[in-house]
SELUM-136973 format. One record per residue: residue in one letter; x, y, z negated of N, C-alpha, C in turn. Coordinates in steps of 0.02 Angstrom, whole numbers. Example, Ala and Ser with C-alpha at 12.3 -4.5 7.8 and 13.67 -1.06 7.14 Angstrom:
2
['a', [660, -284, -390], [615, -225, -390], [660, -165, -390]]
['s', [642, -112, -354], [684, -53, -357], [645, 2, -394]]
***
This chain:
345
['x', [-2398, -980, -660], [-2354, -941, -617], [-2299, -954, -549]]
['x', [-2297, -973, -504], [-2270, -987, -451], [-2191, -958, -474]]
['x', [-2131, -985, -437], [-2044, -984, -450], [-2045, -901, -436]]
['x', [-2072, -887, -356], [-2076, -833, -347], [-2116, -784, -374]]
['x', [-2162, -778, -404], [-2202, -720, -440], [-2172, -682, -503]]
['x', [-2133, -749, -546], [-2120, -762, -607], [-2031, -703, -574]]
['x', [-2011, -721, -528], [-1933, -703, -528], [-1965, -623, -517]]
['x', [-2020, -622, -453], [-2032, -541, -462], [-2052, -519, -516]]
['x', [-2091, -524, -548], [-2110, -502, -623], [-2058, -475, -657]]
['x', [-2016, -532, -667], [-1930, -518, -711], [-1903, -450, -672]]
['x', [-1913, -463, -619], [-1871, -417, -599], [-1875, -328, -585]]
['x', [-1978, -344, -591], [-2011, -281, -608], [-2008, -246, -666]]
['x', [-2010, -307, -707], [-1989, -283, -803], [-1913, -228, -783]]
['x', [-1869, -268, -761], [-1821, -276, -784], [-1782, -179, -740]]
['x', [-1826, -172, -665], [-1832, -103, -662], [-1854, -55, -670]]
['x', [-1911, -79, -704], [-1961, -24, -728], [-1937, -8, -812]]
['x', [-1905, -53, -862], [-1892, -38, -904], [-1828, -23, -945]]
['x', [-1774, -87, -887], [-1702, -73, -923], [-1657, -6, -924]]
['x', [-1614, -5, -947], [-1589, 59, -963], [-1511, 80, -910]]
['x', [-1519, -18, -880], [-1484, 0, -829], [-1496, 31, -771]]
['x', [-1552, 50, -767], [-1602, 52, -708], [-1564, 130, -670]]
['x', [-1611, 135, -597], [-1611, 221, -582], [-1677, 205, -570]]
['x', [-1703, 269, -541], [-1780, 263, -506], [-1733, 270, -415]]
['x', [-1802, 237, -402], [-1781, 220, -322], [-1760, 278, -292]]
['x', [-1772, 361, -316], [-1764, 409, -292], [-1698, 409, -287]]
['x', [-1665, 408, -366], [-1614, 431, -392], [-1549, 385, -329]]
['x', [-1562, 324, -336], [-1549, 289, -314], [-1528, 296, -241]]
['x', [-1573, 319, -210], [-1583, 318, -123], [-1533, 391, -123]]
['x', [-1534, 442, -159], [-1516, 506, -155], [-1429, 502, -171]]
['x', [-1406, 465, -216], [-1337, 442, -222], [-1323, 381, -144]]
['x', [-1369, 349, -103], [-1333, 305, -58], [-1336, 333, 9]]
['x', [-1363, 390, 4], [-1371, 435, 52], [-1296, 485, 63]]
['x', [-1282, 502, 29], [-1221, 523, 5], [-1143, 497, 67]]
['x', [-1142, 538, 106], [-1100, 509, 156], [-1022, 545, 129]]
['x', [-973, 520, 124], [-926, 543, 86], [-872, 584, 136]]
['x', [-877, 582, 199], [-853, 597, 239], [-839, 676, 238]]
['x', [-916, 695, 219], [-950, 781, 229], [-881, 788, 140]]
['x', [-866, 777, 113], [-836, 793, 63], [-750, 789, 62]]
['x', [-715, 843, 52], [-662, 867, 49], [-635, 840, -18]]
['x', [-663, 832, -77], [-627, 831, -139], [-697, 812, -178]]
['x', [-675, 756, -258], [-715, 760, -294], [-701, 768, -394]]
['x', [-744, 821, -400], [-744, 830, -465], [-780, 837, -519]]
['x', [-736, 761, -574], [-764, 751, -611], [-761, 785, -663]]
['x', [-812, 828, -697], [-838, 847, -761], [-872, 826, -836]]
['x', [-822, 833, -861], [-830, 787, -932], [-838, 817, -989]]
['x', [-839, 804, -1062], [-819, 851, -1098], [-764, 861, -1113]]
['x', [-694, 820, -1110], [-656, 867, -1146], [-601, 887, -1076]]
['x', [-618, 861, -1004], [-578, 876, -963], [-618, 878, -904]]
['x', [-576, 923, -867], [-617, 918, -764], [-549, 896, -725]]
['x', [-580, 848, -675], [-525, 823, -629], [-553, 839, -572]]
['x', [-512, 863, -509], [-530, 865, -451], [-470, 824, -401]]
['x', [-502, 791, -390], [-457, 736, -333], [-470, 736, -252]]
['x', [-410, 753, -211], [-428, 745, -136], [-462, 691, -127]]
['x', [-518, 684, -70], [-532, 640, -16], [-500, 603, 29]]
['x', [-438, 648, 44], [-386, 633, 82], [-349, 580, 67]]
['x', [-327, 601, 16], [-256, 544, -3], [-253, 524, -91]]
['x', [-334, 541, -106], [-325, 535, -172], [-281, 560, -222]]
['x', [-272, 614, -195], [-195, 676, -229], [-242, 719, -302]]
['x', [-220, 706, -356], [-248, 757, -399], [-247, 803, -407]]
['x', [-284, 850, -362], [-288, 946, -360], [-282, 999, -392]]
['x', [-323, 974, -463], [-355, 1021, -506], [-367, 980, -579]]
['x', [-319, 1010, -623], [-348, 979, -710], [-340, 1053, -747]]
['x', [-411, 1031, -783], [-390, 1083, -841], [-443, 1034, -906]]
['x', [-384, 1048, -966], [-419, 1023, -1042], [-478, 1073, -1068]]
['x', [-530, 1037, -1069], [-569, 1094, -1108], [-603, 1071, -1161]]
['x', [-571, 1011, -1208], [-549, 1012, -1271], [-561, 1058, -1314]]
['x', [-620, 1059, -1350], [-630, 1123, -1395], [-639, 1100, -1495]]
['x', [-642, 1149, -1523], [-674, 1115, -1574], [-743, 1127, -1610]]
['x', [-771, 1170, -1558], [-861, 1205, -1545], [-890, 1162, -1479]]
['x', [-948, 1129, -1509], [-986, 1161, -1440], [-1022, 1215, -1399]]
['x', [-993, 1271, -1419], [-1018, 1359, -1417], [-955, 1344, -1369]]
['x', [-889, 1330, -1408], [-827, 1343, -1346], [-846, 1298, -1277]]
['x', [-857, 1241, -1291], [-841, 1192, -1224], [-902, 1216, -1172]]
['x', [-966, 1245, -1181], [-1017, 1270, -1125], [-978, 1338, -1119]]
['x', [-926, 1381, -1147], [-906, 1428, -1125], [-862, 1428, -1078]]
['x', [-809, 1342, -1091], [-767, 1353, -1042], [-796, 1331, -976]]
['x', [-832, 1291, -974], [-867, 1278, -920], [-900, 1308, -878]]
['x', [-952, 1338, -904], [-973, 1424, -881], [-917, 1450, -856]]
['x', [-854, 1463, -866], [-803, 1497, -847], [-771, 1478, -772]]
['x', [-773, 1402, -777], [-759, 1341, -717], [-787, 1383, -659]]
['x', [-886, 1372, -686], [-911, 1380, -643], [-914, 1454, -597]]
['x', [-890, 1485, -654], [-912, 1591, -628], [-846, 1591, -581]]
['x', [-780, 1543, -583], [-706, 1551, -552], [-753, 1517, -487]]
['x', [-776, 1458, -476], [-781, 1454, -402], [-835, 1460, -409]]
['x', [-906, 1501, -429], [-954, 1537, -367], [-923, 1607, -354]]
['x', [-890, 1630, -391], [-841, 1665, -351], [-765, 1687, -347]]
['x', [-769, 1633, -317], [-724, 1606, -257], [-654, 1615, -270]]
['x', [-631, 1626, -351], [-577, 1622, -361], [-537, 1580, -413]]
['x', [-555, 1523, -365], [-487, 1459, -352], [-467, 1438, -286]]
['x', [-410, 1405, -308], [-379, 1397, -227], [-430, 1324, -235]]
['x', [-472, 1306, -239], [-521, 1233, -190], [-573, 1259, -188]]
['x', [-592, 1313, -197], [-678, 1357, -154], [-690, 1314, -95]]
['x', [-621, 1326, -63], [-618, 1342, 16], [-684, 1247, 25]]
['x', [-656, 1194, -17], [-657, 1126, -14], [-727, 1108, -35]]
['x', [-772, 1070, 24], [-829, 1031, 6], [-815, 990, -51]]
['x', [-861, 974, -98], [-848, 959, -166], [-902, 919, -175]]
['x', [-908, 854, -186], [-938, 803, -222], [-941, 835, -318]]
['x', [-989, 857, -370], [-967, 865, -426], [-1006, 786, -459]]
['x', [-968, 791, -502], [-985, 724, -528], [-999, 765, -615]]
['x', [-1062, 742, -644], [-1065, 777, -718], [-1062, 720, -773]]
['x', [-1023, 707, -791], [-1023, 661, -866], [-1041, 633, -898]]
['x', [-1081, 680, -928], [-1162, 680, -957], [-1201, 716, -917]]
['x', [-1260, 671, -919], [-1327, 698, -888], [-1360, 745, -909]]
['x', [-1363, 753, -966], [-1399, 815, -1019], [-1377, 876, -991]]
['x', [-1315, 878, -976], [-1270, 949, -953], [-1293, 978, -869]]
['x', [-1313, 911, -844], [-1343, 916, -783], [-1404, 960, -786]]
['x', [-1454, 917, -821], [-1539, 950, -833], [-1518, 1032, -858]]
['x', [-1465, 1029, -896], [-1453, 1101, -934], [-1452, 1147, -879]]
['x', [-1399, 1126, -836], [-1378, 1171, -781], [-1433, 1190, -734]]
['x', [-1479, 1136, -723], [-1560, 1163, -676], [-1592, 1215, -729]]
['x', [-1619, 1192, -776], [-1666, 1200, -817], [-1661, 1253, -884]]
['x', [-1606, 1240, -907], [-1632, 1276, -985], [-1570, 1324, -977]]
['x', [-1530, 1350, -934], [-1490, 1395, -933], [-1491, 1422, -898]]
['x', [-1520, 1490, -871], [-1531, 1534, -820], [-1456, 1545, -805]]
['x', [-1425, 1564, -812], [-1341, 1588, -795], [-1315, 1532, -754]]
['x', [-1310, 1465, -805], [-1310, 1397, -780], [-1352, 1382, -685]]
['x', [-1406, 1385, -717], [-1469, 1398, -658], [-1450, 1421, -595]]
['x', [-1404, 1471, -599], [-1389, 1502, -549], [-1320, 1500, -505]]
['x', [-1291, 1485, -564], [-1220, 1461, -526], [-1242, 1408, -500]]
['x', [-1264, 1349, -525], [-1276, 1300, -485], [-1311, 1310, -440]]
['x', [-1349, 1338, -413], [-1396, 1366, -331], [-1331, 1385, -283]]
['x', [-1291, 1419, -321], [-1230, 1456, -284], [-1175, 1418, -259]]
['x', [-1158, 1371, -304], [-1093, 1302, -283], [-1125, 1246, -243]]
['x', [-1185, 1253, -234], [-1214, 1202, -201], [-1241, 1242, -124]]
['x', [-1222, 1277, -129], [-1224, 1334, -66], [-1150, 1333, -13]]
['x', [-1101, 1317, -67], [-1023, 1339, -42], [-990, 1276, -2]]
['x', [-1017, 1268, 60], [-975, 1244, 109], [-1006, 1160, 85]]
['x', [-1073, 1160, 58], [-1095, 1117, 66], [-1098, 1053, 1]]
['x', [-1072, 1085, -55], [-1051, 1057, -110], [-1119, 1033, -146]]
['x', [-1095, 970, -179], [-1169, 952, -187], [-1133, 909, -291]]
['x', [-1213, 911, -336], [-1199, 887, -395], [-1245, 834, -408]]
['x', [-1199, 776, -423], [-1243, 719, -456], [-1224, 681, -524]]
['x', [-1283, 663, -536], [-1268, 636, -599], [-1212, 570, -624]]
['x', [-1199, 564, -682], [-1168, 510, -695], [-1166, 433, -715]]
['x', [-1241, 433, -721], [-1301, 374, -690], [-1314, 345, -626]]
['x', [-1294, 421, -560], [-1313, 405, -512], [-1233, 368, -477]]
['x', [-1182, 416, -515], [-1093, 401, -484], [-1085, 329, -517]]
['x', [-1113, 306, -594], [-1096, 237, -589], [-1117, 169, -567]]
['x', [-1194, 197, -530], [-1230, 150, -502], [-1193, 126, -440]]
['x', [-1177, 183, -412], [-1135, 175, -337], [-1069, 153, -345]]
['x', [-1028, 209, -409], [-956, 195, -365], [-933, 164, -460]]
['x', [-959, 146, -513], [-933, 108, -551], [-895, 146, -609]]
['x', [-872, 130, -650], [-845, 174, -711], [-777, 191, -715]]
['x', [-753, 255, -738], [-682, 269, -748], [-649, 199, -810]]
['x', [-600, 194, -802], [-546, 127, -854], [-441, 158, -847]]
['x', [-447, 189, -914], [-386, 228, -929], [-335, 127, -921]]
['x', [-290, 163, -938], [-232, 79, -966], [-235, 95, -1008]]
['x', [-248, 2, -1031], [-253, -27, -1108], [-338, -30, -1122]]
['x', [-371, -8, -1088], [-449, -7, -1093], [-455, -75, -1052]]
['x', [-502, -121, -1092], [-514, -165, -1062], [-570, -161, -1005]]
['x', [-637, -135, -1026], [-678, -100, -974], [-688, -22, -992]]
['x', [-708, -14, -943], [-713, 82, -932], [-789, 97, -968]]
['x', [-838, 39, -1004], [-891, 72, -1001], [-882, 71, -1081]]
['x', [-926, 118, -1110], [-899, 130, -1186], [-958, 72, -1222]]
['x', [-937, 52, -1293], [-965, 31, -1329], [-1043, 8, -1325]]
['x', [-1080, 63, -1328], [-1149, 79, -1310], [-1168, 93, -1243]]
['x', [-1139, 114, -1222], [-1171, 79, -1129], [-1186, 10, -1111]]
['x', [-1105, -14, -1125], [-1086, -81, -1131], [-1140, -132, -1142]]
['x', [-1176, -137, -1194], [-1202, -162, -1245], [-1285, -172, -1198]]
['x', [-1300, -244, -1199], [-1349, -248, -1158], [-1410, -284, -1202]]
['x', [-1463, -235, -1187], [-1514, -246, -1246], [-1545, -319, -1260]]
['x', [-1583, -341, -1307], [-1605, -390, -1295], [-1639, -414, -1250]]
['x', [-1690, -383, -1257], [-1755, -370, -1178], [-1743, -377, -1134]]
['x', [-1679, -357, -1089], [-1645, -352, -1037], [-1613, -424, -1008]]
['x', [-1592, -469, -1099], [-1535, -522, -1080], [-1604, -569, -1076]]
['x', [-1652, -581, -1124], [-1707, -604, -1109], [-1736, -623, -1042]]
['x', [-1748, -563, -1007], [-1757, -570, -950], [-1718, -599, -900]]
['x', [-1642, -584, -904], [-1618, -609, -865], [-1596, -676, -885]]
['x', [-1598, -709, -953], [-1622, -791, -953], [-1686, -825, -913]]
['x', [-1731, -807, -910], [-1799, -824, -873], [-1777, -785, -808]]
['x', [-1730, -751, -799], [-1731, -753, -692], [-1690, -821, -692]]
['x', [-1657, -823, -718], [-1597, -883, -692], [-1634, -952, -737]]
['x', [-1675, -956, -751], [-1693, -1026, -772], [-1653, -1059, -813]]
['x', [-1633, -1021, -867], [-1612, -1040, -935], [-1525, -1060, -921]]
['x', [-1498, -1074, -839], [-1448, -1089, -821], [-1390, -1080, -809]]
['x', [-1337, -1091, -808], [-1256, -1039, -790], [-1284, -1052, -713]]
['x', [-1253, -976, -690], [-1285, -984, -617], [-1208, -1004, -585]]
['x', [-1160, -1036, -598], [-1102, -1052, -577], [-1110, -1136, -585]]
['x', [-1107, -1156, -638], [-1104, -1242, -669], [-1173, -1251, -688]]
['x', [-1212, -1232, -674], [-1301, -1252, -692], [-1319, -1291, -749]]
['x', [-1261, -1273, -810], [-1259, -1316, -867], [-1307, -1267, -901]]
['x', [-1375, -1313, -921], [-1418, -1281, -983], [-1411, -1241, -1001]]
['x', [-1410, -1179, -1045], [-1392, -1133, -1091], [-1437, -1120, -1155]]
['x', [-1441, -1106, -1214], [-1449, -1096, -1264], [-1459, -1010, -1246]]
['x', [-1516, -998, -1320], [-1545, -908, -1296], [-1468, -896, -1324]]
['x', [-1501, -834, -1299], [-1462, -784, -1339], [-1454, -748, -1405]]
['x', [-1391, -758, -1426], [-1415, -755, -1506], [-1340, -701, -1532]]
['x', [-1346, -698, -1601], [-1298, -642, -1636], [-1246, -661, -1636]]
['x', [-1211, -745, -1636], [-1151, -765, -1640], [-1098, -741, -1603]]
['x', [-1040, -704, -1643], [-974, -694, -1606], [-960, -722, -1533]]
['x', [-954, -797, -1536], [-926, -860, -1494], [-983, -900, -1454]]
['x', [-1062, -864, -1438], [-1103, -886, -1415], [-1078, -889, -1328]]
['x', [-1105, -963, -1316], [-1093, -1001, -1267], [-1125, -967, -1195]]
['x', [-1178, -917, -1223], [-1230, -888, -1178], [-1190, -830, -1136]]
['x', [-1170, -805, -1097], [-1162, -737, -1082], [-1171, -721, -1019]]
['x', [-1192, -645, -1004], [-1170, -591, -959], [-1113, -594, -916]]
['x', [-1135, -611, -853], [-1081, -596, -808], [-1082, -533, -764]]
['x', [-1045, -471, -735], [-1038, -446, -705], [-1026, -449, -642]]
['x', [-1070, -461, -590], [-1049, -504, -531], [-979, -471, -487]]
['x', [-1015, -421, -481], [-940, -370, -450], [-911, -332, -512]]
['x', [-820, -346, -527], [-830, -348, -595], [-795, -245, -594]]
['x', [-808, -265, -682], [-817, -200, -675], [-741, -142, -665]]
['x', [-684, -178, -674], [-622, -162, -665], [-619, -159, -593]]
['x', [-665, -202, -540], [-649, -183, -465], [-711, -153, -448]]
['x', [-724, -84, -478], [-778, -47, -461], [-865, -69, -490]]
['x', [-860, -116, -522], [-925, -134, -523], [-977, -121, -565]]
['x', [-1043, -119, -576], [-1072, -58, -604], [-1135, -114, -653]]
['x', [-1143, -62, -705], [-1172, -86, -776], [-1249, -99, -763]]
['x', [-1263, -111, -676], [-1346, -110, -650], [-1372, -179, -678]]
['x', [-1426, -170, -685], [-1455, -241, -684], [-1469, -301, -654]]
['x', [-1457, -284, -579], [-1430, -300, -515], [-1361, -361, -503]]
['x', [-1330, -312, -552], [-1235, -353, -561], [-1257, -396, -629]]
['x', [-1301, -420, -655], [-1306, -442, -697], [-1311, -519, -680]]
['x', [-1271, -590, -709], [-1286, -646, -694], [-1274, -697, -766]]
['x', [-1309, -740, -785], [-1321, -774, -835], [-1284, -831, -828]]
['x', [-1213, -843, -882], [-1172, -870, -860], [-1139, -908, -928]]
['x', [-1115, -989, -927], [-1089, -991, -980], [-999, -962, -1001]]
['x', [-993, -953, -1038], [-922, -938, -1073], [-860, -969, -1061]]
['x', [-867, -1026, -1037], [-819, -1048, -980], [-802, -1010, -910]]
['x', [-866, -1025, -888], [-862, -1030, -805], [-865, -932, -808]]
['x', [-891, -872, -839], [-848, -806, -859], [-792, -795, -877]]
['x', [-747, -849, -904], [-669, -840, -932], [-627, -888, -861]]
['x', [-652, -918, -819], [-629, -943, -759], [-649, -867, -690]]
['x', [-690, -866, -704], [-703, -802, -655], [-658, -726, -681]]
['x', [-672, -715, -729], [-634, -652, -744], [-654, -601, -693]]
['x', [-579, -570, -669], [-622, -514, -639], [-579, -509, -550]]
['x', [-578, -591, -538], [-570, -596, -463], [-620, -580, -420]]
['x', [-600, -575, -353], [-650, -540, -327], [-670, -587, -276]]
['x', [-591, -623, -246], [-617, -686, -219], [-601, -747, -214]]
['x', [-663, -776, -254], [-642, -843, -272], [-665, -897, -255]]
['x', [-637, -951, -236], [-652, -1014, -227], [-707, -1056, -206]]
['x', [-757, -1051, -170], [-808, -1065, -158], [-829, -1136, -127]]
['x', [-790, -1170, -134], [-772, -1234, -85], [-805, -1272, -128]]
['x', [-779, -1259, -214], [-776, -1314, -259], [-857, -1346, -266]]
['x', [-858, -1407, -275], [-903, -1447, -282], [-972, -1435, -305]]
['x', [-936, -1408, -386], [-936, -1406, -430], [-1005, -1339, -461]]
['x', [-981, -1294, -422], [-1008, -1231, -387], [-1086, -1237, -383]]
['x', [-1128, -1210, -400], [-1215, -1227, -377], [-1221, -1187, -320]]
['x', [-1264, -1206, -299], [-1313, -1166, -214], [-1298, -1095, -238]]
['x', [-1353, -1049, -298], [-1338, -1006, -309], [-1295, -964, -314]]
['x', [-1253, -997, -361], [-1180, -954, -373], [-1127, -956, -323]]
['x', [-1104, -1005, -249], [-1105, -976, -210], [-1127, -922, -169]]
['x', [-1186, -907, -178], [-1217, -863, -129], [-1210, -793, -155]]
['x', [-1210, -788, -256], [-1177, -721, -275], [-1118, -709, -261]]
['x', [-1058, -772, -251], [-1002, -761, -243], [-966, -762, -157]]
['x', [-1008, -762, -134], [-1012, -758, -66], [-1009, -694, -58]]
['x', [-1061, -665, -83], [-1082, -604, -67], [-1036, -532, -97]]
['x', [-1019, -567, -142], [-944, -523, -185], [-903, -528, -142]]
['x', [-876, -581, -104], [-818, -577, -35], [-840, -505, 6]]
['x', [-908, -540, 18], [-944, -482, 95], [-910, -424, 72]]
['x', [-913, -419, 4], [-921, -313, 6], [-836, -307, -4]]
['x', [-823, -319, -4], [-742, -320, -15], [-679, -340, 38]]
['x', [-662, -279, 67], [-583, -311, 124], [-540, -233, 98]]
['x', [-498, -285, 134], [-424, -212, 118], [-403, -196, 179]]
['x', [-381, -145, 204], [-348, -124, 274], [-290, -94, 257]]
['x', [-265, -59, 336], [-227, -28, 306], [-228, 54, 349]]
['x', [-231, 102, 368], [-241, 155, 383], [-181, 202, 402]]
['x', [-165, 234, 432], [-102, 281, 457], [-141, 364, 444]]
['x', [-91, 384, 398], [-101, 464, 376], [-61, 502, 373]]
['x', [-31, 532, 399], [23, 591, 390], [96, 551, 394]]
['x', [84, 514, 445], [149, 479, 470], [169, 418, 420]]
['x', [123, 376, 397], [122, 340, 369], [57, 275, 329]]
['x', [77, 224, 337], [23, 175, 316], [12, 178, 215]]
['x', [-55, 192, 217], [-95, 159, 163], [-122, 111, 154]]
['x', [-130, 70, 114], [-181, 8, 83], [-245, 51, 55]]
['x', [-312, 22, 88], [-363, 40, 101], [-399, -21, 67]]
['x', [-460, -1, 4], [-509, -67, 29], [-585, -49, 36]]
['x', [-617, -71, 60], [-685, -74, 103], [-726, -95, 18]]
['x', [-766, -73, -14], [-792, -92, -84], [-862, -54, -60]]
['x', [-889, -92, -121], [-969, -81, -141], [-1021, -127, -191]]
['x', [-1071, -100, -232], [-1114, -115, -277], [-1152, -166, -240]]
['x', [-1206, -214, -252], [-1268, -240, -232], [-1306, -172, -223]]
['x', [-1332, -181, -169], [-1398, -131, -160], [-1380, -73, -159]]
['x', [-1299, -43, -158], [-1301, 24, -155], [-1256, 36, -101]]
['x', [-1229, 85, -72], [-1193, 94, 3], [-1121, 78, -37]]
['x', [-1083, 57, 52], [-1025, 48, 12], [-966, 108, 25]]
['x', [-918, 139, 2], [-859, 156, -9], [-771, 139, 3]]
['x', [-734, 187, 16], [-693, 155, 29], [-629, 200, -32]]
['x', [-600, 148, -48], [-542, 166, -105], [-468, 163, -74]]
['x', [-422, 218, -92], [-361, 209, -76], [-306, 181, -133]]
['x', [-240, 165, -99], [-195, 141, -168], [-173, 185, -146]]
['x', [-109, 195, -192], [-47, 242, -213], [-17, 182, -271]]
['x', [49, 188, -244], [97, 176, -290], [131, 216, -341]]
['x', [123, 178, -378], [112, 232, -474], [176, 195, -518]]
['x', [217, 197, -532], [287, 181, -570], [275, 84, -540]]
['x', [280, 91, -461], [318, 39, -449], [262, 0, -444]]
['x', [197, 4, -437], [126, -39, -424], [84, -9, -392]]
['x', [45, -34, -347], [22, -8, -308], [-84, -18, -339]]
['x', [-91, 41, -362], [-164, 33, -404], [-210, 88, -365]]
['x', [-275, 77, -340], [-339, 115, -331], [-357, 145, -377]]
['x', [-349, 161, -429], [-354, 194, -488], [-316, 245, -541]]
['x', [-323, 300, -539], [-302, 335, -600], [-289, 317, -654]]
['x', [-259, 242, -690], [-242, 230, -724], [-231, 276, -817]]
['x', [-197, 309, -780], [-145, 353, -830], [-180, 415, -847]]
['x', [-205, 426, -802], [-267, 497, -824], [-332, 496, -828]]
['x', [-357, 510, -783], [-422, 497, -782], [-466, 434, -809]]
['x', [-440, 387, -753], [-453, 317, -773], [-529, 330, -701]]
['x', [-509, 384, -670], [-562, 379, -587], [-532, 346, -557]]
['x', [-578, 298, -501], [-535, 259, -445], [-545, 326, -379]]
['x', [-485, 310, -337], [-441, 372, -278], [-487, 348, -236]]
['x', [-541, 379, -227], [-590, 381, -201], [-613, 430, -124]]
['x', [-589, 392, -77], [-558, 410, -8], [-628, 424, 36]]
['x', [-609, 479, 80], [-663, 494, 148], [-657, 445, 212]]
['x', [-693, 382, 225], [-660, 334, 241], [-736, 330, 291]]
['x', [-730, 290, 361], [-794, 252, 372], [-782, 197, 403]]
['x', [-830, 166, 437], [-800, 114, 494], [-789, 138, 546]]
['x', [-793, 194, 550], [-789, 214, 611], [-727, 249, 641]]
['x', [-666, 245, 573], [-601, 272, 558], [-564, 216, 594]]
['x', [-505, 229, 598], [-446, 159, 626], [-441, 124, 586]]
['x', [-461, 79, 562], [-456, 44, 494], [-411, -20, 550]]
['x', [-358, -46, 515], [-339, -87, 533], [-309, -158, 503]]
['x', [-299, -221, 530], [-313, -271, 484], [-262, -280, 478]]
['x', [-233, -330, 395], [-137, -297, 369], [-132, -381, 400]]
['x', [-91, -376, 449], [-39, -461, 462], [15, -458, 463]]
['x', [39, -538, 449], [84, -552, 461], [107, -606, 513]]
['x', [171, -606, 547], [183, -655, 621], [111, -677, 644]]
['x', [84, -609, 657], [31, -619, 715], [-59, -622, 686]]
['x', [-65, -657, 617], [-111, -666, 587], [-113, -611, 506]]
['x', [-193, -646, 509], [-212, -567, 469], [-207, -604, 401]]
['x', [-194, -575, 357], [-169, -594, 282], [-243, -589, 250]]
['x', [-253, -639, 224], [-313, -662, 188], [-350, -599, 134]]
['x', [-396, -575, 100], [-402, -526, 60], [-388, -554, 16]]
['x', [-389, -650, -20], [-380, -667, -73], [-313, -652, -88]]
['x', [-262, -657, -44], [-182, -650, -56], [-167, -572, -75]]
['x', [-192, -532, -63], [-174, -479, -27], [-205, -469, -127]]
['x', [-271, -476, -143], [-287, -472, -205], [-221, -502, -260]]
['x', [-208, -552, -243], [-154, -602, -312], [-98, -554, -291]]
['x', [-74, -516, -248], [6, -487, -248], [-22, -427, -278]]
['x', [-62, -385, -273], [-82, -340, -299], [-91, -346, -379]]
['x', [-117, -403, -423], [-124, -427, -457], [-58, -434, -499]]
['x', [-27, -470, -469], [41, -478, -474], [99, -400, -488]]
['x', [74, -360, -459], [117, -307, -459], [167, -298, -413]]
['x', [168, -343, -364], [230, -375, -298], [213, -300, -251]]
['x', [253, -256, -272], [237, -195, -219], [296, -206, -172]]
['x', [336, -220, -158], [404, -228, -122], [357, -299, -59]]
['x', [316, -330, -85], [274, -385, -45], [209, -331, 2]]
['x', [163, -273, -32], [121, -245, 4], [156, -172, 44]]
['x', [211, -172, 47], [253, -127, 74], [280, -147, 142]]
['x', [299, -218, 136], [315, -240, 199], [270, -277, 240]]
['x', [208, -290, 217], [148, -294, 242], [108, -225, 293]]
['x', [135, -169, 242], [92, -111, 265], [141, -67, 330]]
['x', [209, -99, 332], [270, -75, 407], [261, -118, 425]]
['x', [244, -193, 432], [243, -235, 493], [198, -182, 572]]
['x', [217, -202, 616], [184, -170, 678], [202, -222, 714]]
['x', [133, -252, 733], [143, -307, 789], [99, -306, 851]]
***
C-alpha cells in the first residue's frame, strides 16, 4: 500500500470510528451557523444556564440549576423553557443559539418528552433561535475552561483511546511531527516520550477532534505548549511540522473594532476544517481575556464577520505582529493593550 492510500485508510478509520468524530451532516450543520444572525448564546448545563450577548460578550442571564435529584433538575429546565416559550423572560426577543451541554438531553427534548418536544419547536420559531449539541459546539468552538483548570476537557473526554492513538502513530510514520524523531509505540508509562499534541491549543479554542491531533515527542510538546504563533524559521522543525504551525498561524489574527465609542480587542480564530469565528476581549481584574474564566469558562464569542470594520493594531505606523500581541496578553500587560487600542493613526 503506498503512502497516500495508507494515510487515506487511516483517516477513514478515524472519521468512522473515533469517539472524537462528528458525522459529516453534524459538522456541516454547525459550520453553516452564521453568528451574525444571533444576539446571544445560551449554555444549558447540568448545574447552570448562562446566556451571553454576542455584541459585547456580557453575561445577560444566569440561573443556578443545582439540585439533589434528576427529577428536580428536569423540572427546572422545563420551567426555563416554558418561560421562554411563553415570552416571560427579558431576553425572549433575542435570537439565541442554544448549546445543550449534554447531548442526551437534547435528544430527549426532541423525542422522548412530548412537552419538551413542543417547547423545542416553539422556541426554534422565536426569532430564529437554534439548538446545537455539545459535540457540535466543541468541534467548532472548543471547550469551556475555568480559572485554575489545566484544560476544559473532562478526564473522560480528554482521554484518547489506544485505537485512535495507534492510528495517529501510523499516520505520522512513528515520528514526531516537529523534530522528526523516531518514537516508540504508545504505552501506559506515565512519562512516555510519545505524546499527542492538540495543534490548535485547547486553551485557545482548540477542539479534541482527531484532525487536531499530531504525534509528538514530550520535549517538543513542552516547547510548543499553548502558543499560537510559533517560530517556524528554525531548521530543526520538520517540513510537515512547519506546515501545521503555519496553518495554525493563518487561523488566528488580532484586530480592534469600535463599539459604543470605544475600541475592543477581538481575535479571529478557528479549528481545522471548521469555519472561523471571532472572540472579544474584556478587561477583568486588570487583565484582558476572551473567556469567562471565573464563571462559566466559555469564550466571549462575538457576532463579527470579515465584512465588519476590523482595524489592524498599529504602533508608529506599523502593524503589530500577532505574536507580540499574544505575548503581551500572556504577560497580563493590560496597560500595553490599552495603549495599542487607543492609538489613532
